C-alpha positions in Angstrom: -22.4 16.1 46.1 -20.1 19.0 45.4 -20.3 21.0 42.1 -17.8 22.6 39.8 -18.7 26.0 41.5 -17.8 24.5 44.9 -14.4 23.5 43.6 -13.9 26.9 42.0 -14.7 28.6 45.3 -12.4 26.2 47.2 -9.6 27.2 44.8 -10.3 30.9 45.3 -10.1 30.4 49.1 -6.8 28.6 48.8 -5.3 31.4 46.7 -6.7 34.2 48.9 -4.3 36.3 51.0 -5.2 34.3 54.1 -5.2 31.0 52.2 -2.4 28.5 51.6 1.1 29.9 51.1 2.1 27.1 48.7 -1.0 27.5 46.5 -0.5 31.3 46.4 3.0 30.8 45.0 2.1 28.6 42.1 2.2 29.9 38.5 1.3 28.6 35.1 4.8 27.3 34.7 5.1 25.6 38.1 1.7 23.8 37.6 2.6 22.4 34.2 4.5 19.2 35.4 1.7 18.4 37.8 -1.0 18.7 35.2 1.0 16.4 32.9 1.6 13.9 35.7 -2.1 13.9 36.8 -3.2 13.4 33.2 -0.9 10.4 32.8 -2.1 8.9 36.1 -5.7 9.3 34.9 -4.9 7.5 31.6 -3.1 4.7 33.5 -6.1 4.2 35.8 -8.4 4.0 32.8 -6.2 1.5 31.0 -6.1 -0.6 34.2 -9.9 -0.4 34.4 -9.5 0.7 38.0 -12.7 2.8 38.2 -12.3 4.0 41.8 -8.8 5.2 41.0 -9.9 6.7 37.7 -12.7 8.6 39.5 -10.1 10.1 41.8 -7.6 10.9 39.0 -10.3 12.7 37.0 -10.9 14.8 40.1 -7.1 15.6 40.4 -7.0 16.6 36.7 -10.0 18.8 37.2 -8.4 20.4 40.2 -5.4 21.3 38.2 -7.5 22.9 35.5 -9.5 24.9 38.1 -6.1 26.0 39.5 -5.1 27.3 36.1 -8.4 29.0 35.8 -8.0 30.8 39.2 -4.6 32.1 38.3 -6.0 33.4 34.9 -8.9 35.1 36.7 -6.6 36.8 39.2 -4.5 38.1 36.3 -7.6 39.3 34.4 -6.6 37.0 31.5 -9.9 35.2 31.4 -12.1 33.1 33.7 -12.8 29.4 33.8 -16.4 30.1 32.8 -15.0 31.8 29.7 -13.1 28.6 28.9 -16.2 26.5 29.4 -18.3 28.8 27.2 -15.7 28.8 24.5 -15.3 25.0 24.3 -19.1 24.5 24.6 -19.7 26.8 21.6 -16.8 25.3 19.6 -18.1 21.7 20.1 -21.6 22.9 19.1 -20.2 24.4 15.9 -18.1 21.4 15.0 -20.9 18.9 15.4 -23.4 20.2 12.8 -24.4 16.6 12.1 -25.7 16.5 15.6 -27.0 20.0 16.3 -27.7 21.1 12.7 -28.8 19.9 9.3 -25.5 18.4 8.1 -25.1 14.7 7.5 -22.2 12.5 8.6 -22.6 8.8 8.7 -19.0 7.7 9.4 -16.2 8.8 11.6 -14.2 9.7 8.4 -16.9 12.1 7.3 -17.0 13.6 10.8 -13.2 14.2 10.8 -13.2 15.7 7.3 -16.0 18.1 8.3 -14.1 18.9 11.5 -11.0 20.1 9.6 -13.1 22.1 7.2 -15.0 23.9 10.0 -11.7 24.6 11.8 -10.3 26.2 8.6 -13.4 28.3 8.3 -13.1 29.4 11.9 -9.5 30.5 11.4 -10.5 32.6 8.4 -13.5 34.1 10.1 -11.3 35.0 13.1 -9.2 37.2 10.8 -6.1 35.0 11.0 -3.9 34.1 8.0 -5.7 33.0 4.9 -6.5 29.3 5.0 -4.2 28.8 2.0 -1.2 30.0 4.0 -2.0 27.9 7.0 -0.7 24.4 7.4 -3.0 21.6 8.4 -0.4 20.6 11.0 -0.3 24.0 12.8 -2.8 22.8 15.3 -0.5 20.1 16.6 1.7 21.4 19.4 5.4 21.1 19.1 5.7 20.9 22.9 3.9 17.6 23.5 5.8 14.3 23.8 7.3 13.3 20.5 5.4 10.0 20.3 2.1 11.8 20.7 3.1 14.6 18.3 3.9 12.0 15.6 0.6 10.3 16.1 -1.4 13.6 15.9 0.6 14.8 12.8 0.0 11.7 10.8 -3.7 11.5 12.0 -4.3 14.9 10.6 -2.5 14.1 7.3 -4.5 10.9 7.0 -7.8 12.9 7.2 -7.0 14.5 3.9 -5.9 11.3 2.2 -2.1 11.4 2.8 -1.8 7.9 4.2 -0.8 4.3 3.5 -3.6 2.2 2.2 -3.2 -0.6 4.7 -1.0 -1.8 7.6 1.0 -4.2 5.4 2.3 -1.1 3.4 3.5 0.4 6.6 5.2 -2.8 7.6 7.1 -2.7 4.3 8.1 0.9 5.0 9.2 -0.2 8.5 11.4 -2.9 7.0 12.9 -0.3 4.6 13.7 2.1 7.4 15.2 -0.7 9.5 17.4 -1.6 6.6 18.5 2.0 6.2 19.3 2.2 10.0 21.3 -1.0 9.7 23.2 0.4 6.8 24.2 3.5 8.8 25.2 1.3 11.8 27.4 -0.9 9.5 29.3 1.9 7.9 33.0 2.1 8.7 32.8 5.8 9.0 29.7 5.7 11.2 28.0 9.1 11.6 26.0 9.4 14.8 23.8 12.2 13.4 22.8 9.9 10.5 22.1 7.0 12.9 20.0 9.3 15.0 18.0 10.5 11.9 17.4 6.9 10.7 16.4 5.9 14.3 13.9 8.8 14.3 12.5 7.7 10.9 12.1 4.1 12.2 10.2 5.3 15.3 8.0 7.6 13.2 6.9 4.8 10.9 6.3 2.6 13.9 3.9 5.2 15.2 2.1 5.1 11.9 1.8 1.4 12.1 0.2 1.7 15.5 -2.2 4.3 14.1 -3.2 2.1 11.2 -3.8 -0.8 13.6 -6.0 1.4 15.8 -3.5 1.3 18.6 -2.7 4.5 20.6 1.2 4.4 20.6 1.7 6.2 23.9 -0.7 3.8 25.7 1.0 0.8 24.0 4.5 1.9 25.0 3.3 2.6 28.5 1.9 -0.9 28.7 5.2 -2.3 27.5 7.1 -0.2 30.1 4.9 -1.6 32.9 5.5 -5.1 31.6 9.2 -4.5 31.6 9.0 -3.3 35.2 7.1 -6.4 36.3 9.5 -8.8 34.6 12.6 -7.0 35.7 11.1 -6.9 39.2 10.7 -10.7 39.1 14.4 -11.0 38.2 15.3 -8.9 41.2 13.1 -10.9 43.5 14.4 -14.2 42.4 18.1 -13.1 42.7 17.3 -11.7 46.2 15.9 -15.1 47.1 19.2 -16.7 46.0 21.2 -14.0 47.9 22.8 -13.0 44.6 23.5 -9.6 43.2 23.4 -8.6 39.5 27.2 -8.5 39.4 27.2 -12.2 40.5 24.7 -13.2 37.8 25.3 -14.0 34.2 23.2 -12.6 31.3 22.0 -16.2 30.7 20.8 -16.5 34.3 18.9 -13.2 34.1 17.4 -14.2 30.7 16.2 -17.4 32.2 14.5 -15.6 35.0 13.0 -13.2 32.5 11.5 -16.2 30.6 10.3 -17.5 33.9 8.4 -14.3 34.5 6.9 -14.5 31.0 5.7 -18.0 31.6 4.2 -17.1 35.0 2.3 -14.2 33.3 1.0 -16.5 30.6 -0.2 -19.0 33.2 -1.9 -16.3 35.2 -3.7 -15.1 32.1 -4.8 -18.6 31.2 -6.1 -19.0 34.7 -8.3 -15.9 34.4 -9.9 -17.1 31.2 
């Protein structure tokens, strides 16, 4: 079995002067899309419970991180071992209920303590006073909007700024839907206002997912895959009939969509 050190040495060899030209050309910026893609592929494998694929995808993600670490070491920014040490020490500090004398019996207590420890760390590091820091500063503005909304509201919920239950969020969702409908129905329709109301609706939908314990990015990914399957069924059935989309009515395509749904239900029933 190979170790992390073996992978680090492999990466150093690839980036060496007599290594791979492509690997030597890569930068933090050029690697970013690949890291994001590999992370999504790992998540997809986990959701599909495809353990062989998940095993390989974890390796691919790890390889990308080692790649970043090698570039950082070459530039004398830091080493991968520095990163490992920093995260190890951070996780130790932030779990005093495991490694220390603190008590935390519930997840909620753990998260409240986590935020308090983070605030103390910022102050100890000589950064801005905690009173001048926003709780939300730790959420990156560069991540996908769906994930950003989930993380923002998760942090706010940890300090009590949250709806009491999912039904309250559903009421808010209905309210936002009504406001969107109102903007759509205006004679002097303003696209900027429609866009804003659409954003509010999506934001509340993310909150509903959070309150229901559903990861919204994963849920939407699953919905996307379902759409791909069912639309693929439409394409297959039209091809069997030697018909193109332009020769098919919406009613025909809707019928094939319903057929795909029925087949999926029957397949699920057969698995149970």
